[in-house]
N, C-alpha and C positions, 0 to 999 in steps of 0.2 A: 219592558214598559216603554212605550213611545213617549218622546218629549212632547209636552203640550203646554209650553210657556209656564205659567205659574199655577196651573190648575192641578192641585194635588189630588183632586177627587177623581182623576181619570182612571186610576186603578185602585187606589187606597185613599179613602177620605181622610181629612185632617182629624176628624173625631175618631175614626177607626184607627188611625196611626197612633193617636194618643192612648187609646184603649190598649193597643198592642204593646206599646212601650211601658205603660204604667200598670196594666192589669185591669180587668173588668171590675172587680170588687175588691176592696182593700184587704179583706180577710176571709173570703169565702172560696170554696173550691169552685172551679170552672166546669167541672164535669163530675158525674158520679164515679166513684172509684171503679176502675176496671180490674177485675180479678181473673187471672189466668189459673184455672183449676187443674190440679194434678193430685190424684188420690194419694193420700199418705205423705204429701210433700210438706216441707217447712214453709210457713207463711212469712213473707217479707213485705212490710209496708213501706212503700217508697214514695216520697214527695217529689214532685217534679213540676216544671212549667214549660209550656209549649211555645217558647219564643227563642231561646238560645239555640243556635245551630249546632249540629252534631250531637249535643246533649239531648235535645228533643228527639232526634232521629233514633238514638239509642233507646229511649224510653218506649217509642213506638214498636221497635223490634222486640223488646221484652214483653210488650202487651200482645203482639200479633203473631208471634212465632212460638215454636216449641222449645226454644233455647232455655227458658227458665225451667220447664218440666224436665228437660234432659239433665239438669243439674239438681233435681229433687226439690225444686222450689215452686211455690204458689205465690205469684206476685199480686199484691194489692196496690195498684198504681193510683196514687192520689194526685190529681192534677190541681195545682194551685197557681196563683197569678204571678209570683215572682219570688226572689230569694227571701225577703222578709217573712212571707207566709210559710215558706218551706222551713225556715229557721224556727218559727214558732211551733210547727208541727213536730220537728225533731226534738226540740227541747221538752215539749209536753208529752212525748212518747206516743203521739198520734201517728207518727211515722218512725220506722226503725232507722231509715237512712234517707238522705235526700240530696238533691243537686243544689249547690250554692256557688255564687261567684266567689272569687278569692277574698275580696274585702268583706263580703257577708260572712264568710267563715271566720275571718279575723274578729269580726264583731262579736260572734259567739264566744270566742276565746277571751275577749276583753271583759265580758261580764261573768266569766267563770262558769259558763253553762256546762252541764254534764254530757258533753259531746266530744267526739274525736274525729278529726279529718283523716280519712283512711286511704284516699286515693285521688289521683287526677282522673277526670273523666273526659274533658274536652278543652281545646284551646280556642280562643276567639280574638278578634281584632277590635281594638278601640282606635279612635282617630280624632284629630282636630280637622275640621272642614271649614272652608270658606264658601259663601254663596256666590253664585255666578255673577250677580250684580255688583259684588264688592270690588272686583278688579284686583284682588289680592292674589298673589301667586306663591307666597312662602310664609313661614312662621314669622320671619323678621318683619314682614309687612303688617303684622298685628300690633306693632307699637302704637300706643295711643288708642287702641280699639277695645271694645268690650267683647268678651267671648262667653257665650251662653251655654248652659248645660245644667244637669242635675248634680248637685253636690252630694257627697257621701257615697260615690260609686268608684269602682276601679278606674273608669275612664277619666274621672276628675283628677286623680293622682297622676295618671299618664299625661294629661293635658298640662298640668303644672310642670311636670318634668320636661315636657317638650319646650315650654316657654323658657325655662332656665337654660336648657341646652342651646337655645337660640340667642342667649344673652339678654333676655327680657326678664325683669323682676316683676312678678305678679303684685298688683297693688300699687306699683310705681310706674312701670312702663306700659302696662295694660291691666285690664280689670276683668275678673271673672264675675258673672252674674248668674245667680241661682234661679232656675226656671224649671217647671214641671214638663214632662214629656209631651203632653198634649199642646201646651203653649209653645213649646219649642217647635213642634211639627208645624203648627200654624204659622209661626214667624218665618220658618225656613221656606215653607210653601209660598208665602206671600212676599218673600225676599225682603223682609223688613229688618233683618240683621245681617251683619257682615261675617260673623264667625261663630262656631259652636263646637262642642265635643259630644260624642256619643259612642256607641259600640254596635257591632254587627248583631243582627242583620240590618240595623237601621243605617249604618254607614253605607252599605251596599245599596239600600233602598234609595237614599238620597242621590247617590252617584247615578244609579240606574234611571232615576226620574229626571236627571239633568238639572237638579236644583243646586248642587254643590260639588266641590272637588276636594280631595284630601290634600292637606299640606303637611301632615305628620301622622304617622300611624305607629301603633305599638302592637306587636304580636305575642307579647308575653302573658296577657291575661288568661286565666284558667278557670274552668268550672271544676269544682272538686266534689267529691262524695264525702259527706259528713254523716256520722252515725251517732245515734243515742248510745251512751255507754252501756246501757242495759242490754242492748243488742250486740254491740261490738265485743264487749268484755265477757258477757255471759254466754254468748252463742258464737264463738269465734269460727267454728267449723261451718256454720251457716253463712257467716259473713264471707268466708273464703269462697264458698260456692257461688255466692251472689256476685262477688268481684270477678270470678271466672266467667259467669254468665254475661256480665257487663262487657268484658273484653270480647267475648264471642259476638255479642250484639253489635259492638262497634265494628268489628271486622266484617260482619255480614253487611252492615250499612255501607261500608267502604266499597263493597263489591256490587251494591244494588242501589245506586243513587236515585234513579227514577222512581223505583218502588217506594223507598223510604221517604223521599221528598213528597210523594203523593200522600203518604200517611200523615206526614207533618202538616200538610195543607188541608187535611180533612177535618181538623178540629180548630175551634176558636182558641185564641184570637189570631190564628195564622192563616185563616182561609183565603185571604186576599193578598197574601204576599206572592209576588211573581216567582215562578219557579227559578228563573234565571238569577234572581236575587238570592234565593236560598242556596243555590249551587255555588255562586261566587263566594258568598259569606262562609259557607262550610269549607271551602277550599283553603282557607287560611289555617285550618288545623291540618298538619301533615298527615295525621292518621286517616283523614277523609279519603286520601288517595293511597292507602296502604297497599303494598305489593305482596306482603307476606305477613303471617301472624307475628313475626318478630318486630314488625313496625308498630305494634300495639303495646303501649306501656301503661300499666295502672299505677305503679309507684310514682309518687311525686319525686322529681329530680332535686338534687341539691340546689340548683338554681331557682326552682319553683319555691322551695322552702325558704330560701334567702329572700325571695320576693315577698313572701308572706310576712317575714320580719320587717321588711321595708315598708309594707303597707301598714303594719301595726304602728311603727314609729311615725309615719306620716299621719295616721289617724289621730294619734295623740296630739301631735303638733297642730293639726287643723281643728282640734277640739271636737272631733267626731267620735272619739272613744273616751270612756271614763278613766281608763288606766292603760298602761302598757302591758300587754299580756306576755307571758313566757311561752312563745309559740311552740317550743320543743315539747311542752307538756300536753299540748293539744293535737299533736300530729304523730301518727304511728303508721309507718309504711311497711311494717313487718309482713303482714298478710299480703299486701299488694305485691311485695317483692316475690313472695312464694308463688303468687298467681302468675306473675310475668314469666317465671321460669317454667311453670306447668303449661301455660298456654303456648309458649314457644316450642315445647316438646310434644304437644299432643296431636299435631297434624290435623287441626280442625278444618273441615271442608264445608264452607258456607252453602254449597250446592245441595247438601243433605238436609238442610233446615226446612222444616215444614211450616207453612203459614196456617195459623189456626183461627185467625179473627180479622 
């Protein structure tokens, strides 16, 4: 996207960006469920959203190729607007499994929902950015400033952490201001604020547009796969085949960037995201540039589980969660670990995958 001063409408309007970040409708699906039919196959209802890089590309591969059918699955892909709507679908059993940000998964744990986080699906970047007009070049320069963003998301915790590491105490040396995605986009585009926090692909969008630059970034956030317990515990063999299909889909995506980015951009609310932005944002997940199936890991690492615990503690301290959950009771990596071993040994060839839709 070429730089055009403060005109955010050159490629993506302020209103469109707000829709992209917040979701089109608070609790409605954005598209009719896409069902990949395979005779005699097990049905898996999957909630997902078409904004988070790598995760969304995986969903498109599951919809548009024969990978699910190869694993004896019939995918019912339910496109929703964001993690909260996916959360609701999983808890209500409208979806068997879904994609959630790490803090959204912790939220389900805090309310004791009948769900289990079973795998890591994708990694993404969050960041603190400063607008070009601010003249600020590092986090230390935010002393005495207001930093805008949406509270209650992983990027907020990451931003607080960045302030503390720079020797700034939130509430004393600087102030966080809660603002919705649409308002944030408008303020950044008009250069009315000095600093803000968000996550990819929005970080990359603002960089690409020339509106802001990153002064601190965090590459630990993860999109997880969380399942309803009736699916995970009553149908473990189906869950295992689903996770294997997910790993195959991720590896296929890593070898076919142009194709899957085009699929990503074919659906709202991502139609107007520049391809260069998608590619850059996706690249912060190491699996996006996988060289071999062994580079794909479904099981959450010890560090990722530790981060879930940290997010839980932070959520309680920030009064975003009603209670501190015992994360260990809501995470089960047993099946994902088996899938990692199986996928590494199966010699999966993405060139044999057939496009079916």
